[in-house]
N, C-alpha and C positions, 0 to 999 in steps of 0.2 A: 278312307278321309272323314276325319272328323266333321261335326256338325258346324256348319258357320253360326257363328256369331249373330242376334236376329239386329243388332246396330250398323252390320256391315250390309245387310240384307237392305235398311235401311240407304245407305249408299248405294248401294246398286241401283235402288227406286231414285235416285236424287241423279243418278248419273245417267241415267234410260231419259227421265225428264231433260235434261240437260242435252242431249243428244237427238231428243225431240224436237227439243227449240231449236238447235241449231239448223237441221236438215230444213225445216220448216220455217226458216226465217224470210220474211220479204217476200213470201207466197201466197199465191191467192188458192181459193180455193179450187178453182180452173188449174193453176199450177200445178198446185196437188198431185189433183186426181189423173193429171195428164205425164206425172214421172212415177214408171213405177217403180222405180228404183229407190224414191223415196218414199213410197207407198208402203215397199214390202221393207224399208230400214223402220221404218215406222213401227208396223207389225211384232215386227222381231222386238223391238221394245218396251211395244204392251205386253208382250210375250215374260220381258223379264220383270216388269213391276209386277203382272198379277204375278210372275212366280215366289217373287222374291217375298210381297205382302203375303204370299200363304204360309208363310213360315215366320212370321213374325206372332211371339205368342201370343194366345188369348188374354192372355191379362195386360197384357202393351194394349191391344187393340182397345179393350174393356177402357184402359186410362184416356183414351184419345178417339174418342166417336164421332167428333167434327172429323175425323179423315176417313174417306171413303175404303177402306179394307176391303169392304165388301167386292163393293163394284169393282177394283182393281181386278179381284181375281174373278171378278166374272168376266171383264173383259178379256184379260188373257185365257180365257174358256170360251170365248166367243169367238177371238180368231183363231184361232188351235182347231175349234170345232167346225169354227163352219167358213174356211178359210176361203172359197170362191165366192160364198155369198156377203162374204166383208162389204159394208159399204163402205167407199171414201166420203162419202158423207158424213155417217156417221162417227168415220174417226177425226175426219177436217172438225169435227164438231165439239166430240171429246177433247180434240190437242186447246180449240180456242176454247173452253166453256170450264173446262171441269179440269185442267190441267194448272195452269198460270197458280192458282192458290195452293194448289198441293205443296210446290217447294216450304215456303214459310211453315205450313202447317209441321212437315217431315222435319225439318230444323230445329223444331222446340223438342221434337220427339229424342234427338240424340244428345242435345244440348251446344 
């Protein structure tokens, strides 16, 4: 299979952001942490986000330093390698504080 174009990877990230937003809509932290299916679905989408971000070329990342490329990759590594050690609070805080501004920034990248 030929490698996927990096712009498709940005679309993958955007789809995962949307999925996380839909899955957690109208939830509180207590609701989120009590719903293991939602937590698992969110973790899976963080993995997709980080994996897709890892395939965006360095020159593109350099042109858009306001996007947290390194942190997206790091979150993927964290949830993959620390699976049972992943804190619901860290996931929730990331969802609430870091994901909302990313959508507009990523849409600028793909025009």
